[in-house]
C-alpha positions as protocol buffer text, in pm:
chain_id: "A"
residue {
  index: 1
  type: MET
  ca { x: -6934 y: -10223 z: 310 }
}
residue {
  index: 2
  type: THR
  ca { x: -6936 y: -9983 z: 18 }
}
residue {
  index: 3
  type: THR
  ca { x: -7254 y: -9764 z: 40 }
}
residue {
  index: 4
  type: LEU
  ca { x: -7446 y: -9748 z: -320 }
}
residue {
  index: 5
  type: ASN
  ca { x: -7639 y: -9509 z: -464 }
}
residue {
  index: 6
  type: ASP
  ca { x: -7993 y: -9526 z: -647 }
}
residue {
  index: 7
  type: ALA
  ca { x: -7825 y: -9616 z: -962 }
}
residue {
  index: 8
  type: GLY
  ca { x: -7620 y: -9898 z: -814 }
}
residue {
  index: 9
  type: GLN
  ca { x: -7296 y: -9694 z: -802 }
}
residue {
  index: 10
  type: PRO
  ca { x: -7066 y: -9626 z: -510 }
}
residue {
  index: 11
  type: ALA
  ca { x: -7191 y: -9303 z: -333 }
}
residue {
  index: 12
  type: ILE
  ca { x: -6971 y: -8991 z: -324 }
}
residue {
  index: 13
  type: SER
  ca { x: -6928 y: -8849 z: 58 }
}
residue {
  index: 14
  type: GLU
  ca { x: -7082 y: -8556 z: 139 }
}
residue {
  index: 15
  type: LEU
  ca { x: -7166 y: -8501 z: -247 }
}
residue {
  index: 16
  type: ALA
  ca { x: -7428 y: -8200 z: -161 }
}
residue {
  index: 17
  type: GLN
  ca { x: -7106 y: -7986 z: -49 }
}
residue {
  index: 18
  type: GLN
  ca { x: -6882 y: -8102 z: -340 }
}
residue {
  index: 19
  type: ARG
  ca { x: -6783 y: -7831 z: -580 }
}
residue {
  index: 20
  type: ARG
  ca { x: -6731 y: -7846 z: -917 }
}
residue {
  index: 21
  type: HIS
  ca { x: -6568 y: -7541 z: -1100 }
}
residue {
  index: 22
  type: VAL
  ca { x: -6460 y: -7437 z: -1454 }
}
residue {
  index: 23
  type: SER
  ca { x: -6309 y: -7113 z: -1606 }
}
residue {
  index: 24
  type: HIS
  ca { x: -6389 y: -6978 z: -1933 }
}
residue {
  index: 25
  type: TYR
  ca { x: -6328 y: -6676 z: -2137 }
}
residue {
  index: 26
  type: ALA
  ca { x: -6595 y: -6525 z: -2326 }
}
residue {
  index: 27
  type: LEU
  ca { x: -6814 y: -6211 z: -2365 }
}
residue {
  index: 28
  type: GLY
  ca { x: -6500 y: -6004 z: -2337 }
}
residue {
  index: 29
  type: THR
  ca { x: -6437 y: -6115 z: -1953 }
}
residue {
  index: 30
  type: ASP
  ca { x: -6349 y: -6396 z: -1721 }
}
residue {
  index: 31
  type: ILE
  ca { x: -6612 y: -6666 z: -1676 }
}
residue {
  index: 32
  type: ASP
  ca { x: -6641 y: -6867 z: -1339 }
}
residue {
  index: 33
  type: LEU
  ca { x: -6897 y: -7129 z: -1315 }
}
residue {
  index: 34
  type: THR
  ca { x: -6948 y: -7348 z: -987 }
}
residue {
  index: 35
  type: LEU
  ca { x: -7208 y: -7637 z: -927 }
}
residue {
  index: 36
  type: PHE
  ca { x: -7255 y: -7807 z: -596 }
}
residue {
  index: 37
  type: GLY
  ca { x: -7361 y: -8167 z: -573 }
}
residue {
  index: 38
  type: SER
  ca { x: -7329 y: -8265 z: -946 }
}
residue {
  index: 39
  type: ASP
  ca { x: -7160 y: -8585 z: -1028 }
}
residue {
  index: 40
  type: THR
  ca { x: -7048 y: -8464 z: -1326 }
}
residue {
  index: 41
  type: ASN
  ca { x: -6883 y: -8171 z: -1520 }
}
residue {
  index: 42
  type: ASP
  ca { x: -7122 y: -8201 z: -1823 }
}
residue {
  index: 43
  type: TYR
  ca { x: -7354 y: -7914 z: -1700 }
}
residue {
  index: 44
  type: LEU
  ca { x: -7091 y: -7688 z: -1654 }
}
residue {
  index: 45
  type: THR
  ca { x: -6909 y: -7756 z: -2021 }
}
residue {
  index: 46
  type: GLN
  ca { x: -7282 y: -7738 z: -2162 }
}
residue {
  index: 47
  type: ALA
  ca { x: -7310 y: -7390 z: -2003 }
}
residue {
  index: 48
  type: ASN
  ca { x: -7012 y: -7268 z: -2125 }
}
residue {
  index: 49
  type: GLN
  ca { x: -7128 y: -7395 z: -2486 }
}
residue {
  index: 50
  type: LEU
  ca { x: -7441 y: -7222 z: -2440 }
}
residue {
  index: 51
  type: ILE
  ca { x: -7255 y: -6874 z: -2338 }
}
residue {
  index: 52
  type: ASP
  ca { x: -7054 y: -6910 z: -2662 }
}
residue {
  index: 53
  type: GLN
  ca { x: -7347 y: -6971 z: -2880 }
}
residue {
  index: 54
  type: TYR
  ca { x: -7534 y: -6656 z: -2739 }
}
residue {
  index: 55
  type: GLU
  ca { x: -7209 y: -6469 z: -2789 }
}
residue {
  index: 56
  type: ASP
  ca { x: -7178 y: -6564 z: -3144 }
}
residue {
  index: 57
  type: ARG
  ca { x: -7552 y: -6419 z: -3188 }
}
residue {
  index: 58
  type: LEU
  ca { x: -7529 y: -6090 z: -2976 }
}
residue {
  index: 59
  type: THR
  ca { x: -7154 y: -5980 z: -2983 }
}
residue {
  index: 60
  type: VAL
  ca { x: -7062 y: -5614 z: -3152 }
}
residue {
  index: 61
  type: ASN
  ca { x: -6691 y: -5731 z: -3120 }
}
residue {
  index: 62
  type: ARG
  ca { x: -6694 y: -5935 z: -3422 }
}
residue {
  index: 63
  type: LEU
  ca { x: -6766 y: -5848 z: -3793 }
}
residue {
  index: 64
  type: HIS
  ca { x: -7067 y: -6102 z: -3801 }
}
residue {
  index: 65
  type: SER
  ca { x: -7332 y: -6208 z: -3562 }
}
residue {
  index: 66
  type: GLU
  ca { x: -7694 y: -6161 z: -3562 }
}
residue {
  index: 67
  type: VAL
  ca { x: -7664 y: -5819 z: -3408 }
}
residue {
  index: 68
  type: MET
  ca { x: -7402 y: -5703 z: -3653 }
}
residue {
  index: 69
  type: ALA
  ca { x: -7636 y: -5821 z: -3942 }
}
residue {
  index: 70
  type: ILE
  ca { x: -7894 y: -5560 z: -3815 }
}
residue {
  index: 71
  type: ASN
  ca { x: -7610 y: -5294 z: -3793 }
}
residue {
  index: 72
  type: HIS
  ca { x: -7473 y: -5355 z: -4124 }
}
residue {
  index: 73
  type: ALA
  ca { x: -7849 y: -5302 z: -4296 }
}
residue {
  index: 74
  type: ALA
  ca { x: -7912 y: -4986 z: -4112 }
}
residue {
  index: 75
  type: GLY
  ca { x: -8064 y: -4746 z: -4306 }
}
residue {
  index: 76
  type: GLN
  ca { x: -8110 y: -5023 z: -4604 }
}
residue {
  index: 77
  type: HIS
  ca { x: -8349 y: -5304 z: -4493 }
}
residue {
  index: 78
  type: PRO
  ca { x: -8479 y: -5494 z: -4198 }
}
residue {
  index: 79
  type: VAL
  ca { x: -8299 y: -5828 z: -4061 }
}
residue {
  index: 80
  type: GLN
  ca { x: -8476 y: -6147 z: -3959 }
}
residue {
  index: 81
  type: VAL
  ca { x: -8322 y: -6288 z: -3667 }
}
residue {
  index: 82
  type: SER
  ca { x: -8350 y: -6600 z: -3461 }
}
residue {
  index: 83
  type: ALA
  ca { x: -8658 y: -6582 z: -3191 }
}
residue {
  index: 84
  type: ALA
  ca { x: -8414 y: -6558 z: -2898 }
}
residue {
  index: 85
  type: THR
  ca { x: -8238 y: -6258 z: -3039 }
}
residue {
  index: 86
  type: TYR
  ca { x: -8553 y: -6092 z: -3163 }
}
residue {
  index: 87
  type: SER
  ca { x: -8700 y: -6115 z: -2819 }
}
residue {
  index: 88
  type: LEU
  ca { x: -8393 y: -5968 z: -2634 }
}
residue {
  index: 89
  type: VAL
  ca { x: -8366 y: -5690 z: -2899 }
}
residue {
  index: 90
  type: LYS
  ca { x: -8727 y: -5599 z: -2854 }
}
residue {
  index: 91
  type: GLN
  ca { x: -8701 y: -5588 z: -2468 }
}
residue {
  index: 92
  type: ALA
  ca { x: -8394 y: -5371 z: -2507 }
}
residue {
  index: 93
  type: ILE
  ca { x: -8564 y: -5121 z: -2750 }
}
residue {
  index: 94
  type: LEU
  ca { x: -8874 y: -5091 z: -2544 }
}
residue {
  index: 95
  type: LEU
  ca { x: -8661 y: -5007 z: -2244 }
}
residue {
  index: 96
  type: SER
  ca { x: -8450 y: -4749 z: -2417 }
}
residue {
  index: 97
  type: GLN
  ca { x: -8760 y: -4568 z: -2507 }
}
residue {
  index: 98
  type: GLN
  ca { x: -8840 y: -4552 z: -2147 }
}
residue {
  index: 99
  type: HIS
  ca { x: -8549 y: -4261 z: -2144 }
}
residue {
  index: 100
  type: PHE
  ca { x: -8412 y: -4371 z: -1793 }
}
residue {
  index: 101
  type: GLY
  ca { x: -8039 y: -4397 z: -1889 }
}
residue {
  index: 102
  type: PHE
  ca { x: -8041 y: -4728 z: -2082 }
}
residue {
  index: 103
  type: ASN
  ca { x: -8017 y: -4716 z: -2453 }
}
residue {
  index: 104
  type: ALA
  ca { x: -7937 y: -5002 z: -2676 }
}
residue {
  index: 105
  type: LEU
  ca { x: -7864 y: -4769 z: -2970 }
}
residue {
  index: 106
  type: ILE
  ca { x: -7583 y: -4616 z: -2775 }
}
residue {
  index: 107
  type: GLY
  ca { x: -7341 y: -4829 z: -3012 }
}
residue {
  index: 108
  type: PRO
  ca { x: -7215 y: -4493 z: -3238 }
}
residue {
  index: 109
  type: LEU
  ca { x: -7129 y: -4359 z: -2918 }
}
residue {
  index: 110
  type: VAL
  ca { x: -6941 y: -4656 z: -2755 }
}
residue {
  index: 111
  type: LYS
  ca { x: -6718 y: -4695 z: -3075 }
}
residue {
  index: 112
  type: LEU
  ca { x: -6670 y: -4324 z: -3087 }
}
residue {
  index: 113
  type: TRP
  ca { x: -6508 y: -4323 z: -2731 }
}
residue {
  index: 114
  type: ARG
  ca { x: -6365 y: -4685 z: -2728 }
}
residue {
  index: 115
  type: ILE
  ca { x: -6337 y: -4669 z: -2372 }
}
residue {
  index: 116
  type: GLY
  ca { x: -6192 y: -5010 z: -2267 }
}
residue {
  index: 117
  type: PHE
  ca { x: -5998 y: -5055 z: -2549 }
}
residue {
  index: 118
  type: ASP
  ca { x: -5619 y: -4969 z: -2619 }
}
residue {
  index: 119
  type: ASP
  ca { x: -5728 y: -4679 z: -2884 }
}
residue {
  index: 120
  type: ALA
  ca { x: -5967 y: -4501 z: -2642 }
}
residue {
  index: 121
  type: GLN
  ca { x: -5993 y: -4121 z: -2712 }
}
residue {
  index: 122
  type: LEU
  ca { x: -6157 y: -3801 z: -2606 }
}
residue {
  index: 123
  type: PRO
  ca { x: -6390 y: -3716 z: -2904 }
}
residue {
  index: 124
  type: THR
  ca { x: -6450 y: -3341 z: -3040 }
}
residue {
  index: 125
  type: GLN
  ca { x: -6789 y: -3212 z: -2966 }
}
residue {
  index: 126
  type: ALA
  ca { x: -6875 y: -3222 z: -3325 }
}
residue {
  index: 127
  type: GLU
  ca { x: -6799 y: -3576 z: -3342 }
}
residue {
  index: 128
  type: ILE
  ca { x: -7052 y: -3630 z: -3065 }
}
residue {
  index: 129
  type: ASP
  ca { x: -7313 y: -3421 z: -3176 }
}
residue {
  index: 130
  type: ALA
  ca { x: -7303 y: -3624 z: -3504 }
}
residue {
  index: 131
  type: ARG
  ca { x: -7322 y: -3946 z: -3324 }
}
residue {
  index: 132
  type: LEU
  ca { x: -7630 y: -3807 z: -3087 }
}
residue {
  index: 133
  type: LYS
  ca { x: -7819 y: -3797 z: -3415 }
}
residue {
  index: 134
  type: LEU
  ca { x: -7779 y: -4169 z: -3423 }
}
residue {
  index: 135
  type: VAL
  ca { x: -7873 y: -4305 z: -3097 }
}
residue {
  index: 136
  type: ASP
  ca { x: -8279 y: -4249 z: -3102 }
}
residue {
  index: 137
  type: PRO
  ca { x: -8461 y: -4585 z: -2959 }
}
residue {
  index: 138
  type: PHE
  ca { x: -8767 y: -4463 z: -3160 }
}
residue {
  index: 139
  type: SER
  ca { x: -8600 y: -4495 z: -3503 }
}
residue {
  index: 140
  type: VAL
  ca { x: -8634 y: -4866 z: -3474 }
}
residue {
  index: 141
  type: GLU
  ca { x: -8886 y: -5087 z: -3657 }
}
residue {
  index: 142
  type: LEU
  ca { x: -8990 y: -5425 z: -3498 }
}
residue {
  index: 143
  type: ASP
  ca { x: -9206 y: -5712 z: -3687 }
}
residue {
  index: 144
  type: ASP
  ca { x: -9321 y: -5952 z: -3428 }
}
residue {
  index: 145
  type: GLN
  ca { x: -9437 y: -6175 z: -3723 }
}
residue {
  index: 146
  type: LEU
  ca { x: -9116 y: -6197 z: -3911 }
}
residue {
  index: 147
  type: PHE
  ca { x: -8881 y: -6145 z: -3603 }
}
residue {
  index: 148
  type: SER
  ca { x: -8719 y: -5878 z: -3793 }
}
residue {
  index: 149
  type: VAL
  ca { x: -8554 y: -5546 z: -3701 }
}
residue {
  index: 150
  type: TYR
  ca { x: -8484 y: -5248 z: -3892 }
}
residue {
  index: 151
  type: LEU
  ca { x: -8275 y: -4956 z: -3780 }
}
residue {
  index: 152
  type: THR
  ca { x: -8393 y: -4661 z: -4031 }
}
residue {
  index: 153
  type: GLN
  ca { x: -8108 y: -4462 z: -4043 }
}
residue {
  index: 154
  type: ALA
  ca { x: -7756 y: -4529 z: -4178 }
}
residue {
  index: 155
  type: GLY
  ca { x: -7493 y: -4537 z: -3916 }
}
residue {
  index: 156
  type: MET
  ca { x: -7719 y: -4641 z: -3653 }
}
residue {
  index: 157
  type: GLU
  ca { x: -7561 y: -4906 z: -3419 }
}
residue {
  index: 158
  type: LEU
  ca { x: -7749 y: -5168 z: -3181 }
}
residue {
  index: 159
  type: ASP
  ca { x: -7529 y: -5284 z: -2883 }
}
residue {
  index: 160
  type: LEU
  ca { x: -7686 y: -5513 z: -2618 }
}
residue {
  index: 161
  type: GLY
  ca { x: -7377 y: -5507 z: -2381 }
}
residue {
  index: 162
  type: GLY
  ca { x: -7612 y: -5335 z: -2106 }
}
residue {
  index: 163
  type: ILE
  ca { x: -7820 y: -5634 z: -2088 }
}
residue {
  index: 164
  type: ALA
  ca { x: -7668 y: -5916 z: -2255 }
}
residue {
  index: 165
  type: LYS
  ca { x: -7482 y: -6095 z: -1959 }
}
residue {
  index: 166
  type: GLY
  ca { x: -7787 y: -6054 z: -1746 }
}
residue {
  index: 167
  type: TYR
  ca { x: -8014 y: -6223 z: -2009 }
}
residue {
  index: 168
  type: ILE
  ca { x: -7731 y: -6514 z: -2049 }
}
residue {
  index: 169
  type: ALA
  ca { x: -7685 y: -6580 z: -1687 }
}
residue {
  index: 170
  type: ASP
  ca { x: -8075 y: -6623 z: -1624 }
}
residue {
  index: 171
  type: ARG
  ca { x: -8060 y: -6883 z: -1898 }
}
residue {
  index: 172
  type: ILE
  ca { x: -7790 y: -7071 z: -1760 }
}
residue {
  index: 173
  type: GLN
  ca { x: -7975 y: -7111 z: -1458 }
}
residue {
  index: 174
  type: ASP
  ca { x: -8277 y: -7220 z: -1668 }
}
residue {
  index: 175
  type: TYR
  ca { x: -8052 y: -7485 z: -1789 }
}
residue {
  index: 176
  type: TRP
  ca { x: -7922 y: -7612 z: -1447 }
}
residue {
  index: 177
  type: GLU
  ca { x: -8274 y: -7605 z: -1306 }
}
residue {
  index: 178
  type: ALA
  ca { x: -8400 y: -7809 z: -1589 }
}
residue {
  index: 179
  type: PHE
  ca { x: -8158 y: -8087 z: -1515 }
}
residue {
  index: 180
  type: GLY
  ca { x: -8227 y: -8071 z: -1144 }
}
residue {
  index: 181
  type: GLN
  ca { x: -7903 y: -7878 z: -1033 }
}
residue {
  index: 182
  type: ARG
  ca { x: -7999 y: -7738 z: -714 }
}
residue {
  index: 183
  type: ALA
  ca { x: -7709 y: -7495 z: -616 }
}
residue {
  index: 184
  type: GLY
  ca { x: -7442 y: -7317 z: -807 }
}
residue {
  index: 185
  type: MET
  ca { x: -7282 y: -6991 z: -871 }
}
residue {
  index: 186
  type: ILE
  ca { x: -7269 y: -6808 z: -1209 }
}
residue {
  index: 187
  type: ASN
  ca { x: -7003 y: -6535 z: -1225 }
}
residue {
  index: 188
  type: LEU
  ca { x: -7008 y: -6346 z: -1571 }
}
residue {
  index: 189
  type: GLY
  ca { x: -6742 y: -6088 z: -1512 }
}
residue {
  index: 190
  type: GLY
  ca { x: -6895 y: -5938 z: -1219 }
}
residue {
  index: 191
  type: ASN
  ca { x: -7249 y: -6021 z: -1313 }
}
residue {
  index: 192
  type: LEU
  ca { x: -7337 y: -6271 z: -1027 }
}
residue {
  index: 193
  type: LEU
  ca { x: -7618 y: -6522 z: -1003 }
}
residue {
  index: 194
  type: MET
  ca { x: -7655 y: -6732 z: -703 }
}
residue {
  index: 195
  type: VAL
  ca { x: -7858 y: -7059 z: -753 }
}
residue {
  index: 196
  type: GLY
  ca { x: -8055 y: -7232 z: -486 }
}
residue {
  index: 197
  type: ASP
  ca { x: -7944 y: -7244 z: -115 }
}
residue {
  index: 198
  type: SER
  ca { x: -7580 y: -7193 z: -15 }
}
residue {
  index: 199
  type: PRO
  ca { x: -7424 y: -7557 z: 84 }
}
residue {
  index: 200
  type: LEU
  ca { x: -7120 y: -7345 z: 241 }
}
residue {
  index: 201
  type: HIS
  ca { x: -7318 y: -7220 z: 529 }
}
residue {
  index: 202
  type: ASP
  ca { x: -7553 y: -7353 z: 783 }
}
residue {
  index: 203
  type: ASP
  ca { x: -7794 y: -7090 z: 732 }
}
residue {
  index: 204
  type: HIS
  ca { x: -7790 y: -7180 z: 371 }
}
residue {
  index: 205
  type: GLN
  ca { x: -7754 y: -6818 z: 269 }
}
residue {
  index: 206
  type: TRP
  ca { x: -7497 y: -6678 z: 45 }
}
residue {
  index: 207
  type: ARG
  ca { x: -7224 y: -6414 z: 114 }
}
residue {
  index: 208
  type: VAL
  ca { x: -7170 y: -6168 z: -164 }
}
residue {
  index: 209
  type: GLY
  ca { x: -6909 y: -5905 z: -158 }
}
residue {
  index: 210
  type: ILE
  ca { x: -6934 y: -5561 z: -266 }
}
residue {
  index: 211
  type: GLN
  ca { x: -6653 y: -5449 z: -503 }
}
residue {
  index: 212
  type: ASN
  ca { x: -6423 y: -5181 z: -361 }
}
residue {
  index: 213
  type: PRO
  ca { x: -6438 y: -4928 z: -662 }
}
residue {
  index: 214
  type: LEU
  ca { x: -6126 y: -4790 z: -596 }
}
residue {
  index: 215
  type: SER
  ca { x: -5905 y: -5133 z: -580 }
}
residue {
  index: 216
  type: PRO
  ca { x: -5848 y: -5415 z: -827 }
}
residue {
  index: 217
  type: ARG
  ca { x: -6133 y: -5690 z: -878 }
}
residue {
  index: 218
  type: GLY
  ca { x: -6156 y: -5919 z: -573 }
}
residue {
  index: 219
  type: ASN
  ca { x: -6117 y: -5652 z: -275 }
}
residue {
  index: 220
  type: ALA
  ca { x: -6456 y: -5619 z: -110 }
}
residue {
  index: 221
  type: ILE
  ca { x: -6565 y: -5327 z: 106 }
}
residue {
  index: 222
  type: ALA
  ca { x: -6859 y: -5514 z: 247 }
}
residue {
  index: 223
  type: SER
  ca { x: -7036 y: -5865 z: 239 }
}
residue {
  index: 224
  type: VAL
  ca { x: -7419 y: -5920 z: 226 }
}
residue {
  index: 225
  type: LYS
  ca { x: -7586 y: -6194 z: 369 }
}
residue {
  index: 226
  type: ILE
  ca { x: -7854 y: -6295 z: 136 }
}
residue {
  index: 227
  type: GLY
  ca { x: -8068 y: -6603 z: -48 }
}
residue {
  index: 228
  type: ALA
  ca { x: -8052 y: -6712 z: -397 }
}
residue {
  index: 229
  type: CYS
  ca { x: -8043 y: -6391 z: -611 }
}
residue {
  index: 230
  type: SER
  ca { x: -7833 y: -6190 z: -871 }
}
residue {
  index: 231
  type: ALA
  ca { x: -7599 y: -5951 z: -808 }
}
residue {
  index: 232
  type: VAL
  ca { x: -7517 y: -5696 z: -1050 }
}
residue {
  index: 233
  type: THR
  ca { x: -7304 y: -5371 z: -1034 }
}
residue {
  index: 234
  type: SER
  ca { x: -7242 y: -5101 z: -1246 }
}
residue {
  index: 235
  type: GLY
  ca { x: -6953 y: -4860 z: -1162 }
}
residue {
  index: 236
  type: ILE
  ca { x: -6714 y: -4634 z: -1300 }
}
residue {
  index: 237
  type: TYR
  ca { x: -6415 y: -4828 z: -1217 }
}
residue {
  index: 238
  type: GLU
  ca { x: -6510 y: -5122 z: -1444 }
}
residue {
  index: 239
  type: ARG
  ca { x: -6357 y: -4931 z: -1769 }
}
residue {
  index: 240
  type: HIS
  ca { x: -6213 y: -4604 z: -1805 }
}
residue {
  index: 241
  type: PHE
  ca { x: -5930 y: -4419 z: -1913 }
}
residue {
  index: 242
  type: GLU
  ca { x: -5744 y: -4076 z: -1835 }
}
residue {
  index: 243
  type: ILE
  ca { x: -5647 y: -3793 z: -2048 }
}
residue {
  index: 244
  type: ASN
  ca { x: -5559 y: -3452 z: -1989 }
}
residue {
  index: 245
  type: GLY
  ca { x: -5577 y: -3529 z: -1601 }
}
residue {
  index: 246
  type: GLN
  ca { x: -5950 y: -3625 z: -1637 }
}
residue {
  index: 247
  type: SER
  ca { x: -6070 y: -3980 z: -1612 }
}
residue {
  index: 248
  type: TYR
  ca { x: -6364 y: -4086 z: -1854 }
}
residue {
  index: 249
  type: HIS
  ca { x: -6564 y: -4380 z: -1761 }
}
residue {
  index: 250
  type: HIS
  ca { x: -6779 y: -4626 z: -1995 }
}
residue {
  index: 251
  type: ILE
  ca { x: -7130 y: -4536 z: -1883 }
}
residue {
  index: 252
  type: LEU
  ca { x: -7247 y: -4300 z: -2157 }
}
residue {
  index: 253
  type: ASP
  ca { x: -7520 y: -4068 z: -2144 }
}
residue {
  index: 254
  type: SER
  ca { x: -7722 y: -4081 z: -2468 }
}
residue {
  index: 255
  type: LYS
  ca { x: -7857 y: -3744 z: -2389 }
}
residue {
  index: 256
  type: THR
  ca { x: -7521 y: -3564 z: -2369 }
}
residue {
  index: 257
  type: GLY
  ca { x: -7287 y: -3815 z: -2531 }
}
residue {
  index: 258
  type: TYR
  ca { x: -7034 y: -3787 z: -2255 }
}
residue {
  index: 259
  type: PRO
  ca { x: -6983 y: -4031 z: -1945 }
}
residue {
  index: 260
  type: ARG
  ca { x: -7290 y: -3984 z: -1690 }
}
residue {
  index: 261
  type: GLN
  ca { x: -7135 y: -3753 z: -1412 }
}
residue {
  index: 262
  type: ASN
  ca { x: -7281 y: -3799 z: -1032 }
}
residue {
  index: 263
  type: ASP
  ca { x: -7150 y: -3863 z: -690 }
}
residue {
  index: 264
  type: LEU
  ca { x: -7141 y: -4247 z: -727 }
}
residue {
  index: 265
  type: LEU
  ca { x: -6871 y: -4491 z: -747 }
}
residue {
  index: 266
  type: SER
  ca { x: -7086 y: -4767 z: -819 }
}
residue {
  index: 267
  type: VAL
  ca { x: -7421 y: -4928 z: -748 }
}
residue {
  index: 268
  type: THR
  ca { x: -7511 y: -5305 z: -674 }
}
residue {
  index: 269
  type: ILE
  ca { x: -7860 y: -5436 z: -711 }
}
residue {
  index: 270
  type: PHE
  ca { x: -7994 y: -5757 z: -560 }
}
residue {
  index: 271
  type: SER
  ca { x: -8278 y: -5929 z: -785 }
}
residue {
  index: 272
  type: LYS
  ca { x: -8454 y: -6232 z: -861 }
}
residue {
  index: 273
  type: LYS
  ca { x: -8329 y: -6217 z: -1220 }
}
residue {
  index: 274
  type: SER
  ca { x: -8015 y: -6093 z: -1342 }
}
residue {
  index: 275
  type: ILE
  ca { x: -8143 y: -5918 z: -1657 }
}
residue {
  index: 276
  type: ASP
  ca { x: -8333 y: -5703 z: -1397 }
}
residue {
  index: 277
  type: GLY
  ca { x: -8037 y: -5659 z: -1238 }
}
residue {
  index: 278
  type: GLU
  ca { x: -7866 y: -5520 z: -1530 }
}
residue {
  index: 279
  type: ILE
  ca { x: -8149 y: -5262 z: -1611 }
}
residue {
  index: 280
  type: GLU
  ca { x: -8204 y: -5165 z: -1260 }
}
residue {
  index: 281
  type: THR
  ca { x: -7812 y: -5079 z: -1207 }
}
residue {
  index: 282
  type: THR
  ca { x: -7829 y: -4848 z: -1508 }
}
residue {
  index: 283
  type: ARG
  ca { x: -8141 y: -4686 z: -1372 }
}
residue {
  index: 284
  type: LEU
  ca { x: -8035 y: -4624 z: -1032 }
}
residue {
  index: 285
  type: PHE
  ca { x: -7678 y: -4505 z: -1147 }
}
residue {
  index: 286
  type: PHE
  ca { x: -7845 y: -4269 z: -1390 }
}
residue {
  index: 287
  type: ALA
  ca { x: -8051 y: -4146 z: -1122 }
}
residue {
  index: 288
  type: GLY
  ca { x: -7738 y: -4091 z: -889 }
}
residue {
  index: 289
  type: GLN
  ca { x: -7924 y: -4179 z: -584 }
}
residue {
  index: 290
  type: PRO
  ca { x: -8192 y: -4400 z: -421 }
}
residue {
  index: 291
  type: GLU
  ca { x: -8513 y: -4316 z: -578 }
}
residue {
  index: 292
  type: ASP
  ca { x: -8832 y: -4282 z: -385 }
}
residue {
  index: 293
  type: ASN
  ca { x: -9040 y: -4595 z: -362 }
}
residue {
  index: 294
  type: TRP
  ca { x: -8784 y: -4770 z: -542 }
}
residue {
  index: 295
  type: GLY
  ca { x: -8881 y: -5168 z: -601 }
}
residue {
  index: 296
  type: ILE
  ca { x: -9152 y: -5120 z: -300 }
}
residue {
  index: 297
  type: ASP
  ca { x: -9419 y: -5268 z: -554 }
}
residue {
  index: 298
  type: ARG
  ca { x: -9198 y: -5555 z: -681 }
}
residue {
  index: 299
  type: ASP
  ca { x: -9107 y: -5875 z: -492 }
}
residue {
  index: 300
  type: ASP
  ca { x: -8831 y: -5983 z: -738 }
}
residue {
  index: 301
  type: LEU
  ca { x: -8607 y: -5657 z: -650 }
}
residue {
  index: 302
  type: TYR
  ca { x: -8448 y: -5737 z: -326 }
}
residue {
  index: 303
  type: GLY
  ca { x: -8231 y: -5439 z: -253 }
}
residue {
  index: 304
  type: ALA
  ca { x: -7951 y: -5202 z: -363 }
}
residue {
  index: 305
  type: ILE
  ca { x: -7616 y: -5051 z: -222 }
}
residue {
  index: 306
  type: PHE
  ca { x: -7471 y: -4742 z: -352 }
}
residue {
  index: 307
  type: VAL
  ca { x: -7121 y: -4646 z: -296 }
}
residue {
  index: 308
  type: THR
  ca { x: -7045 y: -4271 z: -332 }
}
residue {
  index: 309
  type: LYS
  ca { x: -6737 y: -4091 z: -391 }
}
residue {
  index: 310
  type: GLU
  ca { x: -6743 y: -3963 z: -24 }
}
residue {
  index: 311
  type: LYS
  ca { x: -6659 y: -4351 z: 46 }
}
residue {
  index: 312
  type: LYS
  ca { x: -7026 y: -4394 z: 194 }
}
residue {
  index: 313
  type: LEU
  ca { x: -7271 y: -4700 z: 164 }
}
residue {
  index: 314
  type: GLU
  ca { x: -7607 y: -4616 z: 132 }
}
residue {
  index: 315
  type: ILE
  ca { x: -7843 y: -4935 z: 171 }
}
residue {
  index: 316
  type: VAL
  ca { x: -8201 y: -4968 z: 15 }
}
residue {
  index: 317
  type: GLY
  ca { x: -8418 y: -5258 z: 75 }
}
residue {
  index: 318
  type: LEU
  ca { x: -8198 y: -5484 z: 287 }
}
residue {
  index: 319
  type: ALA
  ca { x: -8182 y: -5545 z: 658 }
}
residue {
  index: 320
  type: ASP
  ca { x: -7899 y: -5364 z: 807 }
}
residue {
  index: 321
  type: ALA
  ca { x: -7796 y: -5699 z: 978 }
}
residue {
  index: 322
  type: THR
  ca { x: -7716 y: -5866 z: 690 }
}
residue {
  index: 323
  type: VAL
  ca { x: -7456 y: -5612 z: 559 }
}
residue {
  index: 324
  type: THR
  ca { x: -7143 y: -5638 z: 710 }
}
residue {
  index: 325
  type: LEU
  ca { x: -6859 y: -5364 z: 670 }
}
residue {
  index: 326
  type: LEU
  ca { x: -6490 y: -5514 z: 585 }
}
residue {
  index: 327
  type: ASP
  ca { x: -6290 y: -5181 z: 466 }
}
residue {
  index: 328
  type: PRO
  ca { x: -6272 y: -4910 z: 775 }
}
residue {
  index: 329
  type: GLU
  ca { x: -6182 y: -4634 z: 501 }
}
residue {
  index: 330
  type: PHE
  ca { x: -6569 y: -4668 z: 401 }
}
residue {
  index: 331
  type: GLU
  ca { x: -6893 y: -4615 z: 619 }
}
residue {
  index: 332
  type: ILE
  ca { x: -7254 y: -4719 z: 616 }
}
residue {
  index: 333
  type: ALA
  ca { x: -7462 y: -4383 z: 585 }
}
């Protein structure tokens, strides 16, 4: 006798635990999407198409996109963009004006250094000084009625690389939940978003690895047991280059024009939304250490893990019992 589901079709054994997975290359990185309990790959395919659509609008690594249209018109005229792009740009500009490290106008410095590309270089101080004049987030005019953005100085460049992946991950979760998908994993090149309860463990908690900043991607120094959440990491290991015996990483400080220097290898934020994880990793990486009362008045920020150059893990907001050390070369402070 065959068991039928409500649609009169043969039921799938242990459907809730069954995994559907697709890989994709977009946003300059490897994308991995996983759904549990779905009877079709359609939601994965549509999610990848959604990623591509957002990349088409937001990228600065192609000649044409909505963001590039804004950049091309810098110092000339405002540019109207779609509602979604305008909302993200406005959020990025307002965050940049808080001066905690995040700066969506960092584009001229990013393109000067080229860290992460084959032609990365160490700029001269004169070149850096010239670019520092073009990264002022207050030199932007936003029009909420027309959805237009105007960079008022020629040479200014908007770059949403520090916030876009988190925004896109959240939109994928929204899409899946709109169609009743209950559990899945979104991995946008290290930006992780765990959707729903984990079907992999009896306690329904996910296991999130903390990347070893000194080893290739996939080597974890610790594991965190946690419910549905986003996990976003900022680290000096992600993109860097060496010249004259010194290493330069990609996290640029728009006040100095150079990579931000402190005692951190990485900081990982656990939060409800992935875009907040992006924002807070930048805030805490620039702080260089746990901030007093960080997250204490927000129930959507779950915790943070700092990894220092002395190979110590500092845990904020997470219960000690939820963190398991996996690499004996590191220690929990």
